[in-house]
C-alpha positions in Angstrom: 326.0 110.7 -55.9 328.5 108.1 -55.3 331.5 110.7 -55.3 329.4 112.8 -52.8 328.8 109.8 -50.4 332.5 109.1 -50.7 333.6 112.6 -50.0 331.2 112.5 -47.0 332.4 109.4 -45.6 336.1 110.8 -45.9 334.8 113.8 -44.1 333.1 111.8 -41.3 336.3 109.7 -40.8 338.1 113.1 -40.3 335.8 114.2 -37.9 335.8 111.0 -36.0 339.0 111.0 -35.2 339.0 114.5 -33.8 335.9 113.6 -31.9 336.9 110.3 -30.6 340.1 111.7 -29.1 337.7 114.2 -27.1 335.3 111.7 -25.8 335.3 109.1 -23.1 337.1 105.9 -24.4 333.6 104.1 -24.6 332.0 107.0 -26.7 335.0 107.5 -28.9 334.9 103.6 -29.9 331.0 103.8 -30.8 331.6 107.0 -32.7 334.6 105.3 -34.6 332.6 102.0 -34.8 329.5 104.0 -36.3 331.7 105.7 -38.8 333.4 102.6 -39.9 329.9 101.1 -40.2 328.9 104.0 -42.4 332.1 103.3 -44.9 330.7 99.7 -45.2 327.4 100.7 -46.2 329.0 102.9 -48.7 330.8 100.0 -50.0 327.8 97.9 -50.0 326.0 100.7 -52.2 329.0 100.9 -54.6 328.9 97.2 -55.1 325.1 97.2 -55.9 325.8 100.0 -58.2 328.8 98.2 -60.0 326.4 95.0 -60.4 323.8 97.3 -62.0 326.2 98.5 -64.4 328.0 95.2 -64.9 325.9 92.3 -63.7 329.2 89.8 -63.5 329.6 87.0 -61.1 332.5 89.2 -59.5 330.3 92.0 -58.8 327.6 89.5 -57.7 330.3 88.3 -54.8 331.1 92.1 -54.3 327.7 92.6 -52.9 327.3 89.5 -51.0 330.6 90.4 -49.4 330.0 93.9 -49.0 326.5 92.7 -47.2 328.7 90.5 -44.6 331.0 93.2 -43.8 327.8 95.7 -43.1 326.6 92.9 -40.6 330.1 92.3 -39.0 330.2 96.2 -38.4 326.8 96.2 -37.1 327.7 93.8 -34.5 330.7 95.3 -33.8 329.2 98.5 -33.2 326.5 96.8 -31.0 328.9 95.4 -28.8 330.7 98.7 -28.4 327.6 100.6 -27.5 327.1 98.6 -24.2 328.4 101.0 -21.6 326.1 103.8 -20.6 327.2 107.1 -21.8 327.1 110.7 -20.4 325.1 113.7 -22.1 328.2 114.9 -23.8 329.1 111.2 -25.2 325.7 110.5 -26.3 325.3 113.8 -27.9 328.4 112.6 -30.0 326.8 109.1 -30.7 323.6 110.5 -31.6 325.3 113.0 -34.1 326.9 110.1 -35.6 323.8 108.0 -36.1 322.1 111.0 -37.4 325.0 111.4 -40.2 324.7 107.7 -41.0 321.0 107.7 -41.4 320.8 109.2 -45.3 323.7 106.9 -46.3 321.8 103.8 -44.9 318.5 104.9 -46.3 319.7 105.4 -49.6 321.6 102.5 -50.1 318.4 100.5 -48.9 316.6 102.3 -51.5 319.2 101.8 -54.4 318.9 98.1 -53.3 314.9 98.1 -53.4 314.9 100.1 -56.9 317.3 97.6 -58.4 315.4 94.4 -57.7 313.8 94.1 -61.1 317.6 93.7 -62.6 318.7 91.8 -59.9 315.8 89.2 -60.4 317.4 87.8 -63.9 319.9 86.0 -61.0 317.5 84.0 -58.5 320.8 83.5 -56.6 321.4 87.3 -56.2 317.8 87.6 -55.0 318.0 85.1 -52.6 321.1 86.5 -51.0 319.8 89.8 -51.0 316.6 88.7 -49.1 318.6 86.7 -46.7 320.9 89.3 -45.9 318.2 92.1 -45.2 316.5 89.8 -43.1 319.6 89.4 -41.0 320.7 93.1 -41.4 317.3 94.3 -40.1 317.6 91.9 -37.0 321.1 92.9 -36.3 320.3 96.6 -37.0 317.6 96.5 -34.7 319.8 95.1 -31.9 322.3 98.2 -32.5 319.1 100.6 -31.8 318.3 98.6 -28.5 322.0 98.6 -27.7 322.3 102.6 -28.3 319.1 103.4 -26.7 320.2 101.5 -23.5 323.4 103.2 -23.4 322.5 106.9 -24.4 320.8 109.2 -21.9 317.0 109.3 -21.6 317.0 112.9 -23.2 318.6 111.9 -26.3 316.5 108.7 -27.0 314.0 110.4 -28.9 316.5 111.5 -31.3 318.1 107.7 -31.6 314.2 106.6 -32.2 313.8 109.2 -35.1 317.0 107.7 -36.9 316.2 103.9 -36.2 312.7 104.4 -37.3 313.9 106.1 -40.7 316.1 103.2 -41.0 313.8 100.4 -40.0 311.3 102.0 -42.7 313.9 101.8 -45.5 314.8 98.0 -44.5 310.9 97.3 -44.6 310.8 98.6 -47.9 313.7 96.9 -49.2 312.5 93.7 -47.8 309.1 94.2 -49.6 311.0 94.5 -52.7 312.8 91.3 -52.4 310.3 89.0 -50.2 307.0 87.9 -51.7 304.3 86.0 -50.3 302.3 83.5 -52.0 298.7 84.8 -52.6 
């Protein structure tokens, strides 16, 4: 699975370079930023898997740093998605979003499924919960930015992607954040 995701990201990066050169500058930047964001999500997933196999302090820090890099990439992509897009450019951005969705969802499902092994380290559970809350908020801001920039006819597609990722965040948060009864 990790090898497949790595190959997918490499192909997406090659594709984004070709697409970015044929798009308007703002759309090219958004597509490139979305592909960079996807690479950061893959790196987070790899860090989660590494900790699951070898729960060391170094691998713990890998998750923390990878999560921070994902958040930075989300914020950068949100900033680049502030210019209204043409139909063709909006279609390219929507396609990049659709390609990133399964990677986001897989990573969040992976985080949720590993909560039991992470619970041996309270610091890790707290760090992941905190990062998930932050990423949920910042990813919602990204959704709003893209919905604002993209043509109306494409907003339904953005909504589908945003809802799938939001649902995965909710599931991951439910795994890490408990409420007293």
